[in-house]
C-alpha positions in Angstrom: 0.0 0.0 0.0 1.4 3.4 -1.1 1.0 6.5 1.0 -1.1 9.1 -0.8 -3.3 12.1 0.1 -7.1 11.9 0.2 -7.6 14.1 -2.9 -5.7 11.4 -5.0 -8.7 9.1 -4.6 -11.9 10.9 -3.8 -13.7 14.2 -4.4 -15.9 16.0 -1.9 -18.7 17.8 -3.8 -21.0 20.5 -2.3 -24.6 19.5 -1.6 -27.6 21.4 -2.9 -29.7 24.3 -1.6 -32.8 22.2 -1.0 -35.2 22.5 1.9 -37.5 19.6 2.7 -40.4 21.8 3.6 -40.4 23.2 0.0 -40.5 19.8 -1.6 -43.2 17.3 -2.3 -43.1 14.2 -0.1 -41.8 11.1 -1.8 -39.6 8.1 -1.5 -36.1 9.6 -2.0 -34.1 10.5 1.1 -32.7 14.0 1.7 -29.6 14.2 3.9 -28.4 16.9 6.2 -25.1 16.8 8.1 -26.5 14.4 10.7 -28.2 11.9 8.4 -31.6 11.6 6.7 -34.0 14.4 7.5 -37.0 13.1 5.4 -38.1 12.0 2.0 -39.0 13.9 -1.2 -40.3 12.9 -4.7 -37.0 13.8 -6.5 -33.3 13.2 -6.2 -30.0 14.9 -7.2 -27.5 12.1 -6.9 -27.7 8.5 -8.0 -27.0 5.7 -5.5 -25.0 4.5 -3.8 -23.9 7.6 -1.9 -21.6 8.8 0.9 -22.6 12.0 2.6 -20.3 13.9 4.9 -21.4 16.6 7.4 -19.9 20.0 6.3 -21.7 22.2 8.8 -23.2 21.4 12.2 -22.3 17.8 12.8 -18.9 18.1 11.1 -17.4 15.0 9.6 -20.3 12.7 10.2 -20.3 10.0 7.5 -23.6 8.5 6.2 -24.2 5.9 3.5 -27.2 6.0 1.2 -28.2 2.8 -0.7 -30.9 4.8 -2.5 -30.9 7.7 -4.9 -30.7 10.8 -2.7 -30.4 14.6 -2.3 -27.6 16.0 -0.1 -28.3 19.5 1.4 -25.9 22.4 1.3 -24.7 21.6 4.8 -23.0 18.5 3.4 -20.6 17.2 0.9 -21.2 14.0 -1.1 -18.4 11.8 -2.3 -17.3 10.6 -5.7 -14.5 8.2 -6.4 -11.9 9.4 -8.9 -11.3 5.9 -10.3 -13.9 3.2 -9.7 -11.6 0.6 -11.2 -9.2 1.2 -8.2 -11.6 1.7 -5.4 -14.7 0.0 -3.8 -17.4 2.6 -2.9 -18.6 0.9 0.3 -15.1 0.5 1.5 -14.7 4.3 1.4 -17.8 4.7 3.5 -16.0 2.8 6.3 -12.5 4.2 5.6 -13.7 7.9 5.8 -15.0 7.3 9.3 -11.4 6.7 10.5 -9.8 9.9 9.1 -10.8 12.2 12.0 -12.8 14.5 9.7 -14.7 15.8 12.7 -11.5 17.5 13.9 -11.0 19.6 10.8 -13.3 22.4 11.9 -12.2 25.6 10.1 -14.9 28.0 11.4 -15.1 29.4 14.9 -18.8 30.4 15.2 -20.5 27.7 13.2 -18.6 24.4 12.9 -17.5 23.7 9.3 -15.5 21.0 7.6 -12.7 22.4 5.4 -12.5 20.4 2.2 -9.0 21.7 1.5 -7.7 20.4 4.8 -9.5 17.1 4.3 -7.8 16.6 0.9 -4.4 16.8 2.6 -5.1 13.9 4.8 -2.5 11.1 4.2 -4.0 7.8 3.4 -2.8 4.2 2.9 -5.5 1.9 1.3 -5.3 -1.7 0.0 -6.0 -2.7 -3.5 -9.6 -3.1 -4.7 -10.0 -6.8 -4.1 -9.0 -6.4 -0.4 -11.2 -3.4 -0.2 -14.2 -5.5 -1.4 -13.5 -8.2 1.1 -13.4 -5.7 4.0 -16.5 -3.9 2.9 -18.4 -7.1 2.3 -17.5 -8.4 5.8 -18.5 -5.1 7.5 -21.7 -4.9 5.5 -22.9 -8.2 6.8 -22.6 -6.9 10.3 -24.4 -3.6 9.3 -27.2 -5.5 7.6 -27.8 -7.5 10.7 -27.9 -4.3 12.8 -30.4 -2.8 10.3 -32.5 -6.0 10.4 -32.6 -6.0 14.2 -33.7 -2.4 14.2 -36.5 -3.1 11.8 -37.7 -6.1 13.8 -37.7 -4.0 16.9 -39.7 -1.3 15.2 -42.3 -3.8 14.2 -42.4 -5.4 17.6 -42.7 -2.0 19.3 -45.6 -1.1 16.9 -47.3 -4.3 17.8 -47.0 -3.7 21.5 -48.3 -0.1 21.2 -51.2 -1.3 19.1 -52.3 -3.8 21.8 -52.0 -1.1 24.5 -54.1 1.4 22.4 -56.7 -1.3 21.7 -57.0 -2.2 25.4 -56.4 1.1 27.2 -57.3 3.9 24.7 -60.1 2.4 22.7 -61.1 0.3 25.7 -61.7 -2.8 23.6 -59.9 -5.1 25.9 -61.4 -8.7 26.1 -64.5 -8.9 28.3 -65.6 -11.9 30.2 -66.7 -13.5 27.0 -63.3 -12.6 25.3 -65.1 -10.0 23.1 -64.1 -6.3 22.7 -65.4 -4.6 25.8 -66.6 -1.2 24.5 -67.7 -2.4 21.1 -69.9 -5.0 22.8 -71.7 -2.6 25.1 -69.4 -2.6 28.1 -70.5 -0.1 30.8 -68.8 3.3 30.5 -68.9 6.5 32.6 -67.7 10.1 32.0 -64.4 11.1 33.6 -64.3 14.8 34.5 -60.5 14.7 34.7 -60.0 13.2 31.2 -63.2 14.8 29.6 -64.1 11.5 28.0 -65.8 8.2 28.8 -63.9 5.4 30.5 -64.9 1.9 31.6 -67.1 2.0 34.8 -65.2 1.8 38.1 -61.8 2.5 36.5 -59.5 4.9 38.4 -58.2 8.2 37.2 -55.1 9.3 39.2 -52.2 11.7 39.0 -49.1 9.8 37.9 -47.1 11.0 40.9 -49.8 9.8 43.3 -49.6 6.3 42.0 -45.9 5.8 41.1 -42.6 7.1 42.4 -40.9 9.5 40.0 -37.2 10.4 40.3 -35.4 13.4 38.9 -31.9 12.8 37.7 -28.9 14.8 38.7 -25.3 15.5 37.9 -22.4 15.5 40.4 -19.7 18.2 40.3 -17.8 17.9 37.1 -14.7 19.2 38.9 -14.4 16.0 40.9 -13.1 13.5 38.4 -13.0 10.8 41.0 -16.8 10.4 40.5 -16.2 9.1 37.0 -13.0 7.1 37.7 -13.5 3.3 37.8 -17.3 3.8 38.0 -19.5 0.8 38.2 -22.9 2.3 37.5 -24.4 3.4 34.2 -25.1 7.1 34.0 -27.2 8.4 31.1 -27.7 11.8 29.5 -31.0 12.9 27.8 -29.6 12.0 24.3 -29.0 8.4 25.3 -32.7 8.2 26.4 -33.5 8.4 22.6 -32.5 4.7 22.4 -35.2 2.1 23.0 -34.6 0.1 25.1 -31.4 1.5 26.9 -28.8 -1.3 27.0 -25.7 0.7 27.7 -24.3 4.1 28.6 -21.1 5.9 27.6 -20.3 7.1 31.1 -19.9 5.0 34.3 -20.3 6.7 37.7 -19.2 5.7 41.2 -21.6 5.2 44.1 -20.2 8.3 45.7 -20.9 10.2 42.5 -24.6 9.0 42.6 -24.9 10.3 46.2 -23.3 13.6 45.2 -25.8 14.1 42.4 -28.8 13.8 44.7 -30.4 11.2 42.5 -30.7 7.4 42.8 -30.0 4.2 40.8 -33.0 3.0 38.9 -33.6 -0.7 38.4 -34.0 -2.5 35.1 -37.6 -2.1 33.9 -37.9 1.5 35.1 -39.2 4.0 32.5 -37.2 7.1 31.7 -38.5 10.3 30.2 -36.2 13.0 28.6 -37.7 16.3 29.7 -35.8 18.7 27.4 -36.4 19.7 23.8 -37.9 16.7 22.0 -39.4 14.7 24.9 -38.7 10.9 24.6 -39.6 7.9 26.8 -37.6 4.7 27.0 -37.3 1.5 29.1 -34.2 0.6 31.0 -32.9 -2.9 30.2 -30.1 -2.3 32.7 -29.7 -0.6 36.1 -28.8 3.1 35.6 -29.1 6.6 36.8 -29.4 9.8 34.7 -28.7 13.5 34.6 -31.1 16.3 35.6 -32.7 16.3 32.1 -34.3 12.9 32.7 -37.1 11.7 35.0 -37.3 8.0 36.0 -40.6 6.3 36.8 -40.5 3.1 38.9 -42.7 0.1 38.3 -45.2 -0.8 41.0 -47.1 -4.1 41.2 -48.8 -4.8 37.8 -48.1 -1.3 36.6 -45.0 -2.3 34.7 -42.9 -0.7 32.0 -45.0 -2.5 29.3 -47.9 -0.3 30.4 -46.0 2.9 31.2 -44.0 3.2 28.0 -46.9 3.3 25.6 -48.8 5.5 28.0 -46.0 8.0 27.8 -45.8 7.7 24.0 -49.4 8.8 23.9 -48.7 11.7 26.4 -45.8 13.2 24.4 -47.9 15.5 22.2 -49.7 17.0 25.2 -46.4 17.4 27.2 -44.7 19.1 24.3 -47.3 21.9 24.4 -46.3 22.5 28.1 -42.6 23.1 27.6 -41.2 26.4 28.7 -37.8 28.1 28.1 -36.6 29.7 24.8 -33.1 28.4 24.8 -33.8 24.9 26.2 -37.5 24.1 26.0 -38.4 21.7 28.8 -41.0 20.5 31.3 -40.5 20.0 35.0 -41.1 17.0 37.3 -44.4 18.5 38.6 -45.9 18.4 35.1 -45.1 14.7 34.8 -46.4 14.0 38.3 -49.6 15.9 37.6 -50.4 13.9 34.4 -53.6 11.9 34.6 -53.3 8.1 34.2 -56.3 5.8 33.9 -56.0 2.4 35.5 -58.3 -0.6 35.6 -60.3 -1.4 38.8 -58.1 -2.8 41.6 -60.2 -6.0 41.6 -59.6 -6.5 37.9 -56.8 -8.7 36.7 -56.7 -6.9 33.3 -53.2 -5.5 33.9 -51.9 -8.9 34.7 -53.5 -10.3 31.5 -52.1 -7.4 29.5 -48.6 -7.9 30.9 -48.7 -11.6 30.1 -49.7 -10.9 26.6 -47.0 -8.3 25.8 -44.1 -9.5 28.0 -42.6 -11.8 25.3 -42.7 -8.9 22.8 -40.7 -6.7 25.1 -38.3 -9.5 25.9 -37.6 -10.0 22.2 -37.0 -6.3 21.9 -34.5 -6.3 24.7 -32.7 -9.4 23.4 -32.4 -7.9 19.9 -31.2 -4.5 21.3 -28.4 -6.2 23.3 -27.4 -8.2 20.3 -27.3 -5.0 18.2 -25.2 -3.3 20.9 -22.6 -6.1 20.7 -22.6 -6.1 16.9 -21.9 -2.3 16.9 -19.1 -2.8 19.5 -17.6 -5.6 17.3 -17.8 -3.6 14.1 -16.2 -0.5 15.7 -13.5 -2.7 17.2 -12.7 -4.4 14.0 -12.9 -1.4 11.7 -9.5 0.2 12.4 -7.8 -3.2 12.6 -9.1 -4.2 9.2 -8.2 -0.9 7.6 -4.6 -0.9 8.9 -4.0 -4.6 8.0 -3.8 -5.9 11.6 -6.7 -8.2 10.8 -7.4 -9.8 7.5 -10.5 -11.2 5.9 -9.8 -14.7 4.5 
C-alpha cells in the first residue's frame, strides 16, 4: 500500500440548496449533516452515496443505498477511479480519518474540504477493499434487520396497548371487545371522556414514584474514575430500550448528584427539547434532564412506556424556556393516568400478553449493541491490516 493524500482518490462535492419543507413528499431521502431528515419525490444524486457533514455535525459519515439529495450543509463523495476503489469500502474508511476534527470555522462548525484533501491515506487494492466492505456490510445489515424487527415489535405492543387502554376494547368476560360489545362506560371529569365503569383516574405522581436525575460536580473527576454504574444523558434516552451508557459513575458520585440508581424495567423520560420515553434494560441513573418512573405491582414498563408515548404531544405543548425548552417534574407528576379497577386482573393479562414482545426487543437490542461494538473494534484493525478477511 502506497502513501497518498485523500484528494488522489476521492472528491468532496458541495450539496444542494434544498429545503425539505419546500419539496413534495416522496420516496427519496434527503440528507443533512447528521443523516436523513426526510423523503421527497425527486433526487439529485444516484445511489450509492456517501454523505459527509460539512456544517453542524462536522465530519459525520452517512451511507445511502438509494438515490438521494444532499443538502448544502454536506458534501457528497465521488471516487476518482472506480476501477481502483470500492465505494462501500470508502464509506467505512472515511470514518477513521478524523474529519470531525477539521473544523475551520469558529462560530459555526464547518469542515474544510481543502484540509481534508491533505489527509494522508494508505489503502489496500480493490480486491482487499471489497473483502473488507463485504464483511463489515454483513454486520451492518444484521444491525439494520434487528432495528427493523424491533420497530415492528414496538408497533405491535403499542397497538395492543391502544386497543385495550385507549379504545377500551380489551377482552371482556366472553373474550369479546369490551366497549364495542356494550361494556359499561362512565364520564371522567379529569379526562373529559368516557372510560370503563369503576376504572380509576389518578395523577401519575400519586400512583408511582418518580425520580429526577442529577449531575455531580464535574470538577471531581473521581466520581467518574472506575465507576461501576451506568449514567445516562438525555440524548441516550432516545435509544429504546437502553442497554448501555457511555459514562460510568461511582456510588459516591450518585450520592453527590442527589439522584438514585433506577432498576432495570424503570421507564425514563427525557424532559428537554424533544421529549422521549424509553425503558431501562439495565440498572442506571441519569442526569437532571431525565425523569425516572419506577414500576409498581402490575403497573409495569410494558404499560407505562406506551402510556408516555401517547402523552408526548400534550407534554410538548407544556414546555417552557426559549433556549432549552423543557418540562419539569411537577408536570409529569400531575399527568392523569387511567388504571383498571383494583379488583380486575386486566393489567396482569395485558402484561402476560406483551411480556414476550418486550423480551424480544431487549434481546435484539443487546445483540445490536454487541454487533456495533464488534464492528467498531474491527474497523481500524481491518483498515490498517492488523486483521485480514480470508
